[in-house]
C-alpha positions in Angstrom: 0.0 0.0 0.0 2.9 2.3 0.7 4.1 1.8 -2.9 0.5 2.3 -4.3 0.2 5.5 -2.2 3.5 6.8 -3.5 2.3 6.1 -7.1 -0.9 7.9 -6.3 1.1 10.9 -5.1 3.1 10.7 -8.4 -0.1 10.6 -10.4 -1.4 13.8 -8.6 2.0 15.5 -9.2 1.9 14.7 -12.9 -1.8 15.7 -13.2 -1.1 19.0 -11.3 1.8 19.7 -13.7 -0.3 19.1 -16.7 -3.2 21.2 -15.4 -0.8 24.1 -14.5 0.9 23.9 -17.9 -2.4 23.8 -19.7 -3.6 26.9 -17.9 -0.4 28.8 -18.6 -0.5 27.7 -22.3 -4.1 28.9 -22.7 -3.3 32.2 -21.1 -0.3 32.6 -23.3 -2.2 31.6 -26.4 -0.9 33.2 -29.6 1.8 35.0 -27.6 3.9 31.8 -27.7 3.9 32.0 -31.5 5.0 35.6 -31.4 7.7 34.8 -28.8 9.1 31.9 -30.8 9.0 33.5 -34.2 9.8 37.2 -33.6 12.3 36.6 -30.8 14.3 34.0 -32.7 16.0 36.5 -35.1 19.4 35.8 -33.5 20.9 33.1 -31.3 20.7 35.1 -28.1 17.0 36.2 -28.6 16.3 32.6 -29.6 17.7 31.3 -26.3 15.7 33.8 -24.4 12.5 32.9 -26.2 13.1 29.2 -25.7 13.7 29.8 -22.0 10.5 31.9 -21.6 8.2 29.5 -23.5 9.6 26.4 -21.7 9.1 28.2 -18.4 5.5 28.6 -19.4 4.7 25.1 -20.7 6.9 23.5 -18.0 8.4 21.0 -20.4 11.3 21.1 -22.8 9.7 18.2 -24.7 6.6 20.2 -25.5 8.8 23.2 -26.6 11.0 21.0 -28.9 8.0 19.2 -30.4 6.5 22.7 -31.1 9.7 23.7 -32.7 9.7 20.6 -34.9 6.1 21.6 -35.9 7.3 25.1 -36.7 10.1 23.9 -38.9 7.9 21.5 -40.7 5.5 24.3 -41.4 8.3 26.5 -42.6 8.1 29.0 -39.7 11.6 28.6 -38.4 15.1 27.9 -39.8 17.5 25.3 -38.4 19.8 27.8 -36.8 16.9 29.7 -35.2 15.5 26.4 -33.8 18.9 25.4 -32.3 19.0 28.7 -30.3 15.5 28.1 -29.0 16.4 24.5 -28.1 19.3 25.8 -26.0 16.9 28.1 -24.2 14.4 25.3 -23.7 17.0 23.4 -21.7 17.4 26.4 -19.3 13.6 26.9 -19.1 12.9 23.4 -18.1 14.9 23.9 -14.9 12.2 26.2 -13.5 10.1 23.2 -12.6 12.9 21.8 -10.4 13.4 25.2 -8.7 9.7 25.4 -8.1 9.4 21.8 -6.7 12.4 22.4 -4.4 10.4 25.0 -2.4 8.8 23.9 0.9 5.5 25.7 0.5 3.0 23.1 1.8 1.0 25.9 3.6 -0.3 27.1 0.2 -1.5 23.7 -1.0 -5.1 23.9 0.2 -5.6 27.6 -0.4 -4.3 27.1 -3.9 -6.7 24.2 -4.6 -9.6 26.2 -3.1 -8.9 29.4 -4.9 -8.1 27.6 -8.2 -11.3 25.6 -8.1 -13.3 28.7 -7.2 -11.8 30.7 -10.1 -12.6 27.9 -12.6 -16.4 28.6 -12.1 -16.0 32.2 -13.4 -17.2 33.0 -16.9 -14.3 35.2 -17.7 -11.8 33.2 -19.7 -8.6 34.9 -18.2 -9.8 34.2 -14.7 -10.6 30.6 -15.5 -7.2 30.1 -17.0 -5.6 31.7 -14.0 -7.7 29.4 -11.8 -6.6 26.3 -13.7 -3.0 27.3 -13.3 -3.3 27.9 -9.5 -5.3 24.7 -9.1 -2.6 22.7 -10.9 0.1 24.3 -8.7 -1.8 23.2 -5.6 -2.4 19.6 -6.8 1.3 19.4 -7.9 2.5 20.2 -4.4 -0.2 18.0 -2.9 1.1 15.1 -4.9 4.7 15.9 -4.0 3.7 15.9 -0.3 2.0 12.5 -0.5 4.8 11.0 -2.6 7.4 12.4 -0.2 5.6 11.1 2.9 5.2 7.6 1.5 8.8 7.4 0.2 10.1 8.4 3.7 8.3 5.4 5.1 9.5 3.1 2.3 13.1 4.4 2.9 13.1 2.4 6.2 12.8 -0.9 4.3 16.2 -2.5 3.7 15.2 -3.8 0.2 14.2 -0.4 -0.9 17.5 1.1 0.3 19.5 -1.8 -1.3 17.8 -1.1 -4.7 19.1 2.4 -4.7 22.6 1.5 -3.5 23.2 -0.4 -6.8 23.7 2.9 -8.6 24.9 5.1 -5.7 27.4 7.6 -7.0 29.2 8.7 -3.8 32.8 9.7 -4.6 35.6 7.4 -3.5 38.7 8.4 -1.4 40.2 10.0 -4.5 37.2 12.4 -4.9 36.1 10.8 -8.2 32.6 9.4 -8.9 32.6 5.6 -9.6 32.1 5.2 -13.4 29.9 2.1 -13.2 27.2 3.5 -10.9 27.4 6.9 -12.6 26.6 5.3 -16.0 23.9 3.3 -14.3 22.3 6.4 -12.9 22.5 8.1 -16.3 20.8 5.1 -17.9 18.1 5.0 -15.3 17.4 8.8 -15.9 17.2 8.2 -19.6 14.9 5.2 -19.3 12.6 6.9 -16.8 12.3 10.0 -19.0 11.5 8.0 -22.1 8.9 6.1 -20.1 7.2 9.2 -18.5 7.9 11.5 -21.5 8.7 14.4 -19.2 12.1 15.3 -17.8 10.4 17.7 -15.4 8.3 14.9 -13.9 11.4 12.7 -13.4 13.2 15.6 -11.7 10.3 15.9 -9.3 10.6 12.2 -8.5 14.3 12.6 -7.9 13.8 15.5 -5.5 11.1 13.5 -3.6 13.4 10.5 -3.3 16.2 12.8 -2.1 13.9 14.3 0.5 13.1 10.8 1.7 16.8 10.2 2.4 17.4 7.3 0.0 19.3 9.3 -2.6 22.3 11.7 -2.3 23.3 14.7 -4.4 25.8 12.7 -6.5 23.3 10.0 -7.5 20.5 12.6 -8.2 22.8 14.6 -10.5 23.7 11.3 -12.4 20.0 10.7 -13.0 19.4 14.3 -14.0 22.1 13.9 -16.7 20.2 10.9 -18.0 16.9 12.8 -18.1 18.6 15.4 -20.3 19.3 12.7 -22.9 16.1 10.9 -22.5 14.0 14.0 -23.1 15.3 14.2 -26.7 13.5 11.0 -27.7 10.2 12.9 -27.8 11.6 15.3 -30.4 13.1 12.4 -32.4 9.7 10.6 -32.5 7.9 13.8 -33.5 10.5 14.4 -36.3 10.0 10.9 -37.9 7.3 12.1 -40.2 8.6 15.6 -40.6 10.8 17.1 -43.3 14.6 16.8 -43.2 15.2 20.2 -41.7 12.9 19.2 -38.7 14.9 16.0 -38.4 18.1 18.0 -38.4 16.7 20.1 -35.5 15.8 16.9 -33.5 19.3 15.6 -34.1 20.7 19.0 -32.9 18.7 18.6 -29.7 20.1 15.1 -29.1 23.7 16.2 -29.9 23.5 19.3 -27.7 22.2 17.4 -24.7 24.6 14.5 -25.2 27.6 16.8 -25.5 26.4 18.6 -22.4 26.3 15.3 -20.4 29.8 14.4 -21.7 31.2 17.8 -20.6 29.6 17.3 -17.2 31.0 13.8 -16.8 34.5 15.1 -17.8 34.2 17.9 -15.3 33.6 15.3 -12.6 37.2 14.3 -13.0 38.4 17.7 -11.7 38.6 17.2 -7.9 38.1 19.8 -5.2 38.9 18.4 -1.8 37.1 15.0 -1.5 34.6 15.5 -4.3 34.4 16.8 -7.9 34.7 20.6 -8.3 31.1 20.7 -9.8 29.6 19.5 -6.6 31.7 21.7 -4.5 30.5 24.6 -6.6 26.8 23.5 -6.1 27.2 23.4 -2.3 28.8 26.9 -2.4 26.1 28.4 -4.5 23.4 26.7 -2.5 24.9 28.0 0.8 22.9 26.4 3.6 20.1 25.2 1.2 18.4 21.8 1.5 19.4 18.8 -0.6 16.4 19.5 -2.8 17.6 23.0 -3.4 21.1 21.7 -4.2 19.6 19.3 -6.8 17.6 22.1 -8.4 20.6 24.3 -8.5 22.7 21.6 -10.0 20.1 21.1 -12.8 20.0 24.9 -13.5 23.8 25.3 -13.4 24.4 22.3 -15.7 22.0 23.5 -18.4 23.0 27.1 -18.2 26.7 26.3 -18.3 26.3 23.9 -21.2 24.3 26.6 -23.1 27.0 29.2 -22.5 29.8 26.9 -23.6 28.1 25.9 -26.8 26.6 29.2 -27.9 29.6 30.0 -30.2 29.2 26.6 -31.9 25.5 26.9 -33.0 26.5 27.3 -36.6 29.0 24.4 -36.4 26.3 22.2 -34.8 23.9 23.1 -37.6 26.5 22.2 -40.1 27.1 18.8 -38.5 23.4 18.1 -38.5 23.2 19.1 -42.2 26.1 16.8 -42.9 24.6 13.8 -41.1 21.1 14.4 -42.5 21.7 16.2 -45.9 18.9 17.8 -47.8 18.1 16.1 -51.1 18.2 17.9 -54.4 14.4 18.5 -54.4 13.0 21.4 -52.3 12.1 20.9 -48.7 8.4 20.2 -48.3 6.6 22.3 -45.7 3.3 21.3 -44.1 1.2 24.3 -43.1 -1.4 22.2 -41.2 1.3 20.6 -39.0 -0.1 17.9 -36.6 2.3 18.7 -33.8 1.0 22.3 -33.6 -2.5 21.0 -32.6 -1.3 21.0 -29.0 -1.0 24.8 -29.2 -4.5 25.7 -30.5 -3.8 29.4 -31.0 -0.9 28.5 -33.3 -2.9 25.8 -35.1 -5.7 28.3 -35.8 -3.2 30.8 -37.2 -1.8 28.1 -39.4 -5.3 27.2 -40.6 -5.9 30.8 -41.5 -2.6 30.9 -43.5 -3.7 27.7 -45.3 -7.1 29.3 -46.0 -5.4 32.4 -47.5 -3.5 30.2 -49.9 -6.7 28.3 -50.8 -8.4 31.7 -51.5 -5.5 32.8 -53.7 -5.8 29.6 -55.7 -9.5 30.0 -56.1 -9.1 33.6 -57.2 -6.4 32.5 -59.7 -8.9 30.1 -61.2 -11.4 33.0 -61.6 -8.8 35.2 -63.1 -7.8 32.6 -65.7 -11.4 32.0 -66.7 -12.1 35.7 -67.2 -8.8 36.4 -69.1 -9.6 33.8 -71.8 -12.2 36.2 -73.3 -9.8 39.1 -73.6 -6.9 37.0 -75.1 -7.9 33.6 -76.5 -4.4 32.5 -77.3 -2.6 29.1 -76.8 -1.1 30.3 -73.5 -4.4 31.2 -72.0 -6.1 28.1 -73.4 -3.4 26.0 -71.8 -4.2 27.7 -68.4 -7.9 27.1 -68.8 -7.1 23.4 -69.3 -5.5 23.4 -65.8 -8.7 24.4 -64.1 -9.9 20.9 -63.3 -6.5 20.1 -61.6 -6.6 23.4 -59.8 -10.1 22.7 -58.5 -9.1 19.3 -57.3 -6.2 20.9 -55.3 -8.7 23.4 -53.8 -11.0 20.6 -52.8 -8.0 18.7 -51.2 -7.1 21.9 -49.2 -10.7 22.2 -48.0 -10.7 18.6 -46.9 -7.3 19.1 -45.2 -8.6 22.1 -43.3 -11.8 20.3 -42.2 -9.8 17.3 -41.0 -7.3 19.5 -39.2 -10.0 21.5 -37.4 -11.8 18.3 -36.5 -8.7 17.1 -34.8 -8.3 20.4 -33.1 -11.8 20.2 -31.7 -10.6 17.2 -29.6 -8.0 19.3 -27.9 -8.6 21.4 -24.7 -9.8 24.8 -26.2 -10.9 28.1 -24.7 -14.4 29.2 -25.6 -13.0 31.8 -27.9 -10.9 29.2 -29.7 -13.9 26.9 -30.0 -15.9 29.7 -31.7 -13.1 30.3 -34.2 -13.3 26.8 -35.7 -16.7 27.1 -37.4 -15.7 30.5 -38.7 -12.7 29.0 -40.5 -14.8 26.0 -41.7 -17.4 28.4 -43.2 -14.6 30.4 -44.9 -13.0 27.3 -46.4 -16.4 26.3 -47.8 -16.8 29.7 -49.3 -13.3 29.5 -50.9 -14.2 26.0 -52.3 -17.4 27.4 -53.8 -15.4 30.2 -55.5 -13.3 27.4 -57.1 -16.5 25.6 -58.2 -18.0 28.8 -59.8 -14.6 29.5 -61.4 -14.8 26.1 -63.1 -18.3 26.9 -64.3 -17.1 30.3 -65.5 -14.3 28.6 -67.4 -16.8 26.3 -69.1 -19.0 29.2 -70.0 -16.0 31.1 -71.5 -15.0 28.1 -73.5 -18.6 27.9 -74.9 -18.5 31.6 -75.7 -15.1 31.1 -77.5 -16.3 28.0 -79.4 -19.4 29.7 -80.7 -17.4 32.8 -81.7 -19.5 35.1 -79.6 -18.3 38.7 -79.2 -20.0 41.2 -76.9 -20.5 44.8 -77.7 -17.7 47.3 -77.0 -19.7 48.7 -74.0 -20.3 45.2 -72.6 -16.6 44.3 -72.9 -15.7 47.5 -71.0 -18.2 46.6 -68.3 -16.8 43.1 -68.1 -13.2 44.5 -67.8 -14.4 46.8 -65.0 -16.1 44.0 -63.1 -12.9 41.8 -63.5 -10.7 44.6 -62.0 -13.1 45.2 -59.1 -13.4 41.5 -58.4 -9.6 41.3 -58.1 -9.7 44.1 -55.5 -12.2 42.2 -53.5 -10.1 39.0 -53.5 -7.0 40.9 -52.5 -8.9 42.6 -49.7 -10.2 39.3 -48.4 -6.7 37.7 -48.4 -5.3 40.7 -46.5 -8.1 40.6 -43.9 -7.4 36.9 -43.2 -3.8 37.9 -42.6 -4.3 40.9 -40.4 -7.7 42.4 -39.6 -7.8 46.2 -39.1 -10.9 48.3 -38.8 -9.8 50.5 -41.7 -9.1 47.5 -43.9 -12.5 46.1 -43.1 -14.2 49.4 -44.0 -12.2 49.6 -47.3 -13.3 46.0 -48.1 -16.9 46.6 -47.3 -16.9 49.8 -49.4 -15.4 47.8 -52.3 -18.1 45.2 -52.0 -20.8 47.9 -52.0 -19.2 49.4 -55.2 -19.1 45.9 -56.8 -22.8 45.3 -56.2 -23.7 48.7 -57.6 -21.6 47.9 -60.6 -23.3 44.6 -61.1 -26.8 46.2 -60.7 -25.9 49.0 -63.2 -24.3 46.6 -65.7 -27.4 44.3 -65.5 -29.8 47.3 -66.0 -27.7 48.7 -68.9 -27.6 45.3 -70.5 -31.4 44.8 -70.2 -31.9 48.2 -71.8 -29.7 47.2 -74.7 -31.7 44.0 -75.1 -35.0 45.9 -74.9 -33.9 48.4 -77.5 -32.7 45.7 -79.8 -29.0 46.7 -79.7 -27.9 43.3 -78.5 -28.3 39.8 -80.1 -30.6 37.7 -77.8 -28.2 34.7 -77.8 -25.2 37.0 -76.8 -27.4 38.7 -74.2 -28.4 35.5 -72.5 -24.7 34.4 -72.3 -23.7 37.8 -70.9 -26.4 37.5 -68.2 -25.1 34.0 -67.3 -21.6 35.6 -67.0 -22.9 38.3 -64.7 -24.7 35.7 -62.5 -21.4 33.7 -62.1 -19.5 36.9 -61.1 -22.3 37.8 -58.6 -22.0 34.4 -56.9 -18.2 34.7 -56.7 -18.6 38.2 -55.2 -21.0 36.9 -52.6 -18.7 34.2 -51.4 -15.7 36.6 -51.2 -17.9 38.9 -49.2 -18.8 36.0 -46.8 -15.0 35.5 -46.2 -14.5 39.3 -45.7 -17.3 39.5 -43.2 -16.1 36.4 -41.2 -12.5 37.5 -41.1 -13.5 40.1 -38.5 -15.1 37.3 -36.4 -11.9 35.3 -36.6 -9.5 38.0 -35.4 -11.9 40.2 -33.4 -13.9 39.6 -30.3 -16.7 37.3 -31.0 -20.3 38.0 -29.9 -20.7 36.6 -26.4 -17.0 36.2 -25.8 -15.7 37.1 -22.3 
């Protein structure tokens, strides 16, 4: 039962960490995307951004998987990602520092306040409540786990199990190599199993507090967790492009080199122990064993980062040598599956894919309308590509629908949940534009085959409508990228002008038919043409109108 209770405490600890991390991620939202992208322009800013983001998500594995997704989506370069990975290793030490505090007095107040805040309607308050509740449960789990482990520590069999890889220095002040390698191996295996180095460090601190593990053994296990945590990124990169695989390799190499540097440093004695441990005790002053372990973790990762900063370019070159790019271009995936765990970023990526889809649909419309003005071989060849282009648009719509369906299964804020149907409707509108462009192409081919030519006035009207339609499509794409009030007003004014143009053109054309200045057959074809253009305008307007809902504050949002 002691063992079961200890596992129960571990379960609460992991659940609390996940809850706290989830609350912080929701609160950060799209800011994480901004931090990772815009603060990764140079290696130092990249390290800072990696540190900040990992401190928020409480897991270097989550950050590195996010980085793999960013690279696979074409949002980060290899060198930028390496800087962020360096920072992630520093950011992950925040968990150890947090867990090392003895703040049991706040456990119940944190659980009460966090649970109470979760009943508020305001999203920010709910996210804060989730974070505080997670913090309380995390420390509650640590307290249970620590209490049970202290009791287990009295059992000789339990103590004997840990003595196998005890790393206490010998008389020469050097750590025994066999137990040290064993501790590193255990740290690696445990991290691969739990998929979280932060959780393993929490367990190590709890074991140390129970008296069954000393500082030397704990540091050996910590070194192993640093290597084990890279497995998550390697698994995430298996289906990604080669640049993403290079980044995952850089993460593994960086952490492995750091461990090797640390092991070599253990050969430098200071008194009766390695200099590294003497430094930790000096830095920690009269701190507890838990604080010494947390400081060792922080110092190790910070020192490794400082030592390897000058070699970021060399590390990137080594990764490019080991995993070279093939002759063909790197394939980027905008709807990257690994980004689904950060919904704000996944939604922004969906909007980017929607922009590309809308551009493709408008290109089809432009091709169909141009064939009337210049019916040469080049334009005829472009018209023949319309079926293939429509299939591509249909595939993009299907991809967006599947991606958003997968996103709906993730923990979302109410605001994020309301953005999903907006994007689905917009993708349907873009797909409809492609359908009508196909119909427009077929109508134009029919007009060309029958040798129909409209009057000079009708041709001018068609040219004006074509130009105005291009303006509407461009406005819609811009609004999906960045919604400003002025841009929305400009777009709405352009749509109003387009509808007036269509109404006036239709009225003028009916007058020509009534006065007998237009051949009936040609008049009917021109009216069909106007109807197709009107339908395309309507769907562009739908996207323009919904863009404000995607970026702005939705009705009923807190």
